[in-house]
N, C-alpha and C positions, 0 to 999 in steps of 0.2 A: 057637719061634713060636706065637701064641696057637692054641687049640684051637677047634673048628668047633663052634657050636650049631645044630641046626635045632628049629624050632617046629613043633608039631602041631597042626593046625588049632583054633581056638578053640572052634567049635561041640562038637567032642566032648569038650572038657575044661571044658565049663562049669560042671560042678560041682565043680570043684576049686578054684576061683577064690574068695580070700578077700579081706576087706579088711586093709591094713596096719594096725599098731598107731599108738595116738597117743602120742607119746612125750613130748607136752606143748611147752610153752613158756618161753621166760626173759625176763623183764621187767625194760627196765634204765631206769629212772626216765620209766616212761610210753611208752618205744618197744617194742614187743613184737616179740621176733625167735625166730622159729622154731628150737627147739634141734635139729630134725632135718629133714631134706631133704622128709620126705613132705607136710607142711604149707608147704614153701617157696614164696615168691611165684614162683621162677622155674621152678618145676613143678609146681605144680598139686596139690591134694590129688584121690588117687583116679584118677589120670590113666589114660587107658584102656588106655596101652600096660605100665603095669605091673599094673594089674589083670589082662591078657590072658596076662602071661608069668609072675607071680611063683610059683605054685607049682608050675609044670611045669616049670621048669629050674633052681628055685633051692633046694637042701636046706633043710632046717627049722633054724635057728638051734638051738643047745645051749640045754637048759634053763638060764634064769635069764641068757644072754646078751644084751646091751644096750650099745647105742652112747652114749657117753658126750657128753653135751653140754657138758662144758668145753672150752674153749679151749685149743687144745693145738699147733695148726700154725702153721708160720712161711711165708707168701706173698713173694715177692719181684716186683714190678710193674717192669717194664723199660721205661722210656719215660711215665712216670709224669705228667709235665707237659703230656703232648700231648692232642689233640680225645679219643681212647678212654680215655688213662690216667686223666684224672682223673675223669670219671664212673664207671670201673671200679673205681679206687680206692675211692670211696665207697660201692660196695656190697658189695666186698670187706669192707670196715671194719663193714659192718652183721653180716657172719658170724658166729654165737657160737662156730664151730667154729676161729677164726683168732685166735692169741695175739699173733704178730708181723705186721706188715705192713710191708716194707721199699721204700719208693719211691726208683726211680732215673731220675736224666735227666741230660741235657748239661747242661742249664740250667732255672733257674726252678721248681727241686723244692721249695726251701724253705718257700715258701708255700703249696704244695700241702699239704705235710706240717702244715705249723702248722693250714690250716683241717680237715682231718680229724679232727687230734687232738682238736679239741674235742667231736666226737661221743661221747656217752657210751655206747661201745659198748667190750665189755672190749679187743679190739686194740690193742696198742700200736704206734702210727706213729713209725717214725724214715726219715730221709732221708740220701740218699746223691747227690753231684754228681761227675761225672766218670769217664772213667776210671781214676783213682788210687784211687777209692772202691768200684769195683765190687765188688772181691773180697771187701770188708767185707760189702758188701749181700748178698753171695750164701751168707755162710759159715752153712752148717746148715738151709737152707730146706728145705722139703718140695715147692712148687711154684714154679714160675719161670713167670711170666706175659709174653709179649713182644708188646707193641703199637707198638715203638718202629720209627721210620721215617716217611715222608713220605706225607702221603694223597692219594687219587686228585682230580683236579682236572676239569672239564668237558672232553671230549673224548681223555680218559686211557684206557688199559685198563689193568688190573692188572698186565700184563708191560711196560708203560710204566715201572713203577716198578721194574722186575727190578735195573737197574744200581746205583741207590742203597740200595734195601733189603737187596740180597743182601750187601753187604758189612756193611751193621750188622748184619743177621742172624749172619753169620757170626763177627764179632769178638764178638758177647754170649755166643754160644752156646760159642766158645773159653771165655769164664770160665766157665760154668756146668760146663765139662767139668772145669776145674782144682779148683773150689770148693765142687760141690755135685752131682755125677755121678749121684748116686740120686735126685735131684730128680725130679718130673714136670714134663716141659716142655710148655707151650704155645703153639705158634707162632700170632701171630695177623697178622703183620705181610705183606703182600701182596706178590707174587703167590704164595699158600701153596702153590698146588701145584708150586711152585720151591724157596722156601724151606724147606720139611719138608725137601726131599733133600738140600739144602745142608747143614741141620742135622745131619742123619743123617752125612753125609759128615764133617763135622767131627768129631762124636764117635767115629767110627771111627778116625778119623787120630789121634785121643788117647785110643784104646783103651779107652771106655767107654760105648760104644754098646748101649743097650737098647732096644730095639725097642718094647717095651711098654710106655715112660714117655715115649715121643715122641708128641707129638699135634698135628696142624693143626686149630686150631680153626674147625668149619664150623658151629657151631650157630646162626648166623644164619641160615642157610639152613632150617633146620629150624623157627626162631620165625617166620621169613617163611611158610614153607608152611603153618604152622598156621593164622598170621592169615587169610591170603588163603583158605584152605578154609573157615574158620570163617563168614567174611563172604559169601562165596560162598552156603554151604550154610545160612546160618543157624542154625548149629550153638552151642554152648556152648562157648566157647573152650577154657575150663580142660580137655575133655575129649578134644578133637582132638591126633592125633599122626600125621604124616606122614613118615616115613623118606626122608632125603635123600641119594642117594648120588654115586660119580665122583668130583669134584673140587670147586673153590669160584672157579669162574672160568667166567661164560658159558654156553655149551652142556655143559660139564663139570659141571654143576649138575643133578643128574635128580631130580625130586621123584619119588618110587613113589606115585601119587595112588590107584592099583588097592592098595595096602597102606593105606592108609588109616584109621585107628580113630579114633571108631567106623566101622564098614561103612557106604561110602556110594558111589553110583552118579555119574559122570561123562560126559555127551555129549562127543563127541569134540572138539567145539568147544572145549568147557568146560575139557576137558583139556590142549590146547593153548594157550588163552589163559591159563590157571593156570600153567602150564610157563614159559612165556616172561616173566611177570610175575615168577615168583620167580627166574628167570636174572638177569633184568634190572632187580630191585630196585634193588641198589646205583647203576646209573646213574639211576634216577628219582630217588634223593636226592641224587645230585651235582647233577643237572641242577635240583634244586627248589632247591638250595641256593646255583647261581648263582655259582659259585666261591668261596662261603665255606666249604666243606668238604664232608668227604665223610659216610656212615653212622656216623656217631659214638658218638650214643646208644642207636641199635638195638643196634650192633656191641658196646658196654659191657654192656648188659642180656645178651645170649646169652653173653658171655665169662665174666661172673658167673653164669652159671648153669651153666656147664662147669666154673669154678672149684668152686663148691659140690658139683658131681657128684663132683669127684675127690677133694674133701676128706669127704664122705660114705663113698665108697670106703676110703678110707686109714682113716676112722674103724671099719672094720668093717660096713657097711651092705650087705648081700648081694643089692641088689636096686636097681644104678646100671646104667641103660643109656643110652649117649648115640649119636648119629652124630659122627664124626671120621677125619679122614684120618691113617691110619697106613699104616705097612709092611703089605702084607696079601698073601693068597694067596687071595684072593676072585675074583680075575680074573687074566687074564694080565700085568698090571701089575704092577710093584713098590711101589706106594702106591696106594690106593686108599679113599674113604671110604666107610665103610658103619656098620651099628648096631654097638655093642660091648658087653662087659660089662665094667665095671671093678670092680678089686679092689684090695687094700693092695699089690699087685705092679704094678699098671697093667693092661693091657688081659690079660683073662683068656679072653675066648673073643669070635670073631665071629659074626654072627648073619647066617647064610648064606641064611636063608629067605627074607629081602628081596628076593634076587637070583632067586627061584623063583616061576614060575606069575605073572610080569609079565604086561602086554598085548602085543599085538603092537607097540603105537606105542612103548610103553616099553624094547622089545626093541631096538627099529631105533635110540630114542636112545642105547640103552647102547654097542651098536656104533659110533656116529656118536662118540661123544665120545672114543674110546678114543685117537684118533690125536692129538687135539690134547692131551688129559692126557699121554700117552706123551712127546711133544716139550717139555711144561713140566718133564716130571720129569728128562728128559735134560739140558735146559738147564740145571736147576740143579745135576746130578752134574758136568756139563761144567764150570761156575763153580768148584765146591769143588775139582777136581782142577786146573784151572789154578792156581788161588791156592796150592795145595799144593805146586806145581812151581815156582811162582816164589820162593817161600820157601827151598825147599831150593837154589835156583840163586844167592842171596845170600851 
């Protein structure tokens, strides 16, 4: 189980903060791609969180150590022809840390691969169609990203997607367990509050479960929180960081506005309005698209940010933090989204300080979300157990 990190107040450590090194950028025939995450468009330069924690909880790198900008990691994208998969594939293709991008779907993936392969960035694009080619897609990959499944439509909740997407995630994770059990696994398929526990149970059944390498991608909640807060308070967006904890559906999404960096105050009305908008932002997009889809572009952007963070961690960057839904002891629930420190082996530590010193309203919301989140987790575990029993009886 991951260790726990406690942050000391920023004010007492202000003198220890230093700016990250500039490691340069690589240019590909006019397209300038950052060679390292400090200047990544996903994370921004000198982000407030990074500046707040870098020197206080991260040991100094050994003299002469440096993260190599050379493309060296293989990423598999399962569901690559879908509404999230296509823009996400493009964004991953832009990463200088990716040497191979494996695109998998049950249909229509060859065209997507042909299209992406024309982009003049280093990653080689390979396509794989249907279950018979899934094993080949997964052999030797370092990160597996799973956006596969059906999207939300007007009137649907994430739990309405459960019966279809649960089976899809189960079968894909079984293949991951058989072919690349050491890979980081990013679960995007909704409902994340249930599909991550399903994935965990499948990996346990296969005897390869490593809780440090299984992630529910909740980055979109952070991206939305940062955007909405910056707009509301007229802040420079690149500097804003709002930790979002809990889960990834409705009231289980809890933005801790009191922990916003840079420090900013909210009236009770502002906090309530922002919290509700962040919680219902997915529905906002579904309704705006009027049956034509869900939040595909912003989800792809957020997922690409989490992929880039994982690759930076694998490359040895000692300063990678993201909020993610993982097996956790941060609360009395078996899974919970909090900010974590990522490293070469996955989750290195959980940032427990985010849950300390919250406002009274945040504390009440935290208590209120637990029952719903607990039910979603148990629903996922029950599904996986039932599927295992059914398979054993055949």
